[in-house]
N, C-alpha and C positions, 0 to 999 in steps of 0.2 A: 433356228439355232438360238438358244437362250443367251441372255446377257448376264454376266457376273455382277452381283451386288457388290459394291465397293464398301468395305467395312472401314468405318471412321476410326482413327487412332484415339485412344483414351485422352491424350492431353488436347487434341483438337476438339473432342466432344465436350470436355469440361471447360475449355476456354469459351466456347460458344455459350455455355450456360452462363459463365460469369459476365460475358459481354450482354447477353440479353436479360440478365438478373433472373433467370429461371432456375438457377441452382438453389437448392435449399441448404442453409448453413445450420450447422449444429454447434452450439456453444457448451462445452462441458466445465461446470463451475459457474454458479451465478452469484458471486461475490462482488466486491468493490471493483474488480477488473472485468469479470465475465458479463455481468448484468448491463453495464454501460455500453460495452462492445456490442452485445446482442442487439440492444435497442437502436444503436447507430446504424448497424447493419440493416435493420428494419426500416429505418429512415432513409436508407439508399436504395429501397425497392426490393430487397430480398426477403423470402420467408425464412423464419429462424426457429428451430427447435432448441430450447435451453434445457439443459440436463443437470441435475444436482441430486444428491443422496438425501439432502435435508428437506424431508416433507413438509416442515413448517414453512420453509421459504416458497416452495412450490404451491403451498395453499395461499400463502400471501400474494404471490403473483396472479394467480388464477383469479383473485378477488380484487386485483388492481391496487394492492398495498404495497407501497414502497417501504423497504427497510434500510435504504440508504440515504443519508441526508443529502439533500440537493437534488435528488431525483424525484420528481412529482408523481403522485398517484395517477394523475391524468395521462401521462405518457405511457405508462404500464397498461392502463385499462384500455387505452385507445388500440394499442398493438395487439392485446388479447381479443378485444371484441371484433376487430377486423380480421381476426385469424391470421395475423402475420407473424404472431409470437406464441408458441406453445411451449408452456413450461411443464416439465415432466421429471419424474424420477425413474421412469421406465427407459432403460438403456437399450432395450431391444429395438426401439424407435431410431437407433443410429442407422439401421439399415436403409432409412428414408432419406438420409442426407448425402449430399455431394462433396461438402467442406466441413471438416471438424476442427474446431479451434479448441485447445486445452488451456484452461485458465484456473487450474486448481492450486491450492495453498502449498507452499514449499517451506515449511518451518525448520527449525533445527531441533535436535534431540537435547536432552538435558545436558549433555556434555559439549554441546556446540557443533556436532556434526550434522551434515545435511540429511534431512528426512524427505526422500522423494517417494514415499509410499503412495501418495495421492496421484502422483504421475504415473506410476507402475499400475495402480487400479484403473486409472482411466485408459491407459493404453491396452491393458487386458480387456476391457469391456468394448473398446474399439475393434480390437482384433476379432472378437467373438461375433461381431454384428455388421462389419462393413462388407461391401463388394468392390469390384473393380471400379475404376474411374473415380477414386475418392482421393481428395487432398486433406492430409492431416497437418495442422501447424500446431507446435507447442509454443505457448506464450509465457508459461510459468517460469519465473526466474529460478535459474538453477546452476550448477557447476559445469564448465566446459566439457563436452563430451557425452552429456545425457541424452541428447537426440540421437546420436549415432551409436551410442554404446548400450543405451537402456531401451529407448522407444523403438529404434529401428529393428532389433532382433525380436522383440515381442511381435511386432507387426508382420515379420517375415514368417512368423509360425503359420499363417494363413496361406503359405504358398504364393504369396504375392511377390512381384518383383518391384522393388521401389525404383520409381523413376520411368517405369514402363506402364505397369497397369494400376499402380497408386503412387502417390506422391507425399513427400514428407519435407517439412521445412521447420526452421525455428525463426520466430520473430518476437523479441522481447516486449512485454506489455510497458507501457509508459503512461500510467495512471497516476494522477495527482489529486486525491479527493479534496474537494472544496476550492480547487483552482478554477476562477471564474474566466481566466484568460486562455487556458489551454484544456482541450478535451480530446476525446478520441478522434475527432474529426479534423483538428489542425495541428495535431502533433505528428511530425515526421516518424515514419517507421524504418526499422532496420530488418532486413531479412537475409537469411542464408539458407540454401536448399542443399539436400543430400546430393542431388545431381543438377545438371543444367536445366533440365526439363522440370524439376521440383522447384527450382528458383524462378523460372519463367512463369509457371502457373500461379505460384504464391505472390509473386510481385504483381502480376495482372490483377489478383483478387484485391490486394491492398490498394492498388491504384484506383480500384473501382469504389471502394467504401471510404477512402478518406480524401481530404481536400488539399492535401500537400504531398511532399516528397516521400518516396520510397526509395531508401538506399539499400542496394544490393551488396552483400559482402560474399566472400570467397566460399564459405561453408558455415555450417551451424555453430562451430566452436568459436568462430569470430563473433558471431552475434550473441552468444551465450557469455563470451568474456566481456564484451562491451557493455552489457548490462551491469555486471559486477563493478566494472570501472565507473560507471555513472554514480552509483550509490556508495562506492567506497571513497570516491572523491569528495562526496558531500560528508561522509562519516569522518573523514581525516580532517577536513576543514572546520567542522563542527567541533571536533576535538581540540583543534588548535585555539579556538575563541574560548571554548569552555576552560582549558587551562590558563589561557590569558586572563580570564575573568577571576581566577583564583590568585594569581600573582598581582593583578591590579587591585584586589581588595586588601591584600597585605600592604600595598604601597599606597593606600587611600587614593587611587585614581579610578575615575569613572570610565569603565571599559566601553560603555556605549558610546561615549563621546569620542573615545579613541577611534572605534570602528566608523563612527559618522565621519570624523576627519580623514581617516585613510580612505574612505569612499569618494573623496573628492578628486582623487587621482583618476585620470579618464583611461588609463592603462595599466595593465599588470597587477590590478588588484580586484577581487570580487568580495563583496561584503557577505559574511556569515555571522550569525548572532549566537551568543551563548544562551542558555536555559537550563531546566532542571534534569536534562539527559535528552536521550533521543528515542523515538517510539515509531509505531507504524509497522506496515507489512514490508519495508525495504531496509532501512538504515541499520536497525539492530540485528537484522538477519543476513542480508546479502553479503557484507564483508566476511562474515563466518564461512561462507560458501567458498569465497576466494582463498581465505586463509587455509581452509581445509585443503582445497586443490593444490595449493602450493606445497603442502606438507606431503601429499601423495607423490610429489615429484622431488621431493628433497630440498624444498625451498622454504626457509622459515620467514615468513612475511611479517618482521618485527614491527614495522612502522603500523600495519594495520592492528596488530595484537595490542599495541601501546594505545592507539587511539581508542580502541574498544574500551580498555581498561579506564582511560580518562573519562569517556562518556558515562560509563557505569558507575563512576565515582560521584557523579553530580548529585544524585539524590542525597547522599550522606553530607555533601557539601552545604545542600539547601538546609537540611534539618540543623546541621550544626550552626550555621548562621542565624537561623531562626531562634535557636536556643540563646545565642548570645545577645540578640535584640530583645528577647523577653527578660533576660537577666538584667540587661541595662535599664529596662522599665520596672525592675524589682519584681518579676514574675518568674515563676519556675515552669519549665516546660512540662514536668509531670503533672498529669491532670489539668493541663491548661485547656481552655475552651479555645479551638482552633476551627475558623471557617476556611475551607479549601474552595477556591474558584477554579473549576475545570478539571475533568477527568480525561477527556479524549486527547489524543497526542499532538493535535494541531487546531487552530480555531474552526468553529463553525461547521464541524462534522460530528458524527456519532461513532466513530471508530476509535476505540481505546486499546487496540492490539498493542502490546509491548510498551504502552504508555509510561512515561516516567513518573507521571502522577501516581500511578499505582504503587510505585516503588517508595516515593515519598510518603504516601498515606501508610504503607506498611511500616516505615520506620517510624512514623508519628505514633502508630498504634502501639509499637513496642515501647515508647515513651509514656504509654498510657494516657495520651491526650484524648480528650472528648472532641470528637470531630463531627462537624456538619459540612456536607459536600454539596456544592451548587454547580450544576451543569445543565443548561436548557435542552442539550441534545441528548442526554442520557438519563434513564429513569433509574436503572439498578445496575450495580456492578459488584463484583466479588474481588476481595483481597484476601488471600489465604483462605481460611475457613469462614470469614465473615461476609455477609451479604450487606451491602449498603443501599439505601435509597436516597436519592438526591433530594434536595429541599429547595423551596422558593427563596429568592433573595427578598429580606425584609429589614427595615430599620431595626426592628427590635433584635433580630438575630445578629446584626452586626455590632449593635450596641453591647450586646452581651459577651461578645467574643474578646478573648485576650489578644488574638491576632487574626489577621486575615492574610492568607497565602495565595497569591495568584499564580496558578501553574499552567494555566491554558488561557490566552487573552481572547475569548469568545467576544465577538463585537456587540452581541445582544445584551450584555451585562451592563447594569447601570452603575458605572464605576463612580460617578459623582456621589451617589448614595454611600458607596463604600468610603469614599474620601471624607464625606461630611461626618460620618459616625464611628468609623473605626478607631480604636485606641492605638493600634500598630498595624501597619501594612508592609508586607514583604512581597515585592513584585519581582518574579523572577523572568518576566517577559517584557520589561521596559514598556509598560502600558501607558500611552502618552495622556490618557484622560486624566490622570491623577496630578495633583498639584505636588511640588517638591516642598516637603516641610520636615520637621523633626520626627514625625511618626512614620514617614514614607521611606523605605529602604528598597534599593534596586540590587539585583544579583551583582 
């Protein structure tokens, strides 16, 4: 009499693969979120297939060339050469993976509404290529309900039962480009699953690949909303100090010293600093997702909307201040020679998505300024229909300029050279390398 073969349940099978690191991981979207995540997963002993529609990125990665500042070519080259990381634009290879993490962009449309077309495209590609025993995790920032109302129905078209033979969860990315203290490995994760089994297996996976806490929440909507809270919190507090900087300027008060003094309080205060606006993949975009989500439920999030307007007003405020300083030096802003320091939205990275510097440059263009732009991390960029090539910092360039405007305080810039040779400096970032004298002005 023959014995019956015991069939292992999908969750038990996948859990074993995670624990033994025999699972193959697929990362969809190899940008500022997906690529560091993929390489950290490789570092933890898993094989990774990275998917992206951009053949240029795939070509770079196969050659071991990094397109993200701070990520060395050597790390990529090693992972590729050891066959631990396979970059590809062939989404049919999703059939070979056990866990798929979606890290695609989620921009807004021209009118500020969410554009989740990249998520939809990724979900459709996954549905067409996966088999049972697969875990899918969405990491892209989005509005609450996306995982359950958009991704889940697409995956269920393949006659899979989520929670039984495939698993679905949401875990928001927490990537801060250029941050030397926190990376994928030591930043806590939040995760919410469609079902108890989805949560169990996704939590197990993250506990295996990061070196710190994994916090489980009730469902994906909680995890989706907490991500929006993180960045809306920052947006509103930045708007507060940006508005305060405008008030302090009118009252001839140094806003930076005000913030420094307030920061001495050991409780109840968290310092934020003003600047020429907000930029990057989160703060200019994520609050709009929350604003839109509230509107869909009849709630007008007026504080978020007001904060958006304040931050959006800062490039105009910067140009207005610059014009006044030029006038005080008996210079007209029209056709003035302006040197701009920094295009990226924060120091020491090559990411200029939504950078406020682009908006300042656009407004200076409208004033017919003659612009030279210095950014050691960026070679070319576009504002409107104009392509800019960045230039090197030289004494002659600074001496010739009517004004130098610091929009991004990269640490590799020789600020002492600027201070020695500039006729006028307008520093929107309170760069401490500079002396305080009659030619130097802070935001």
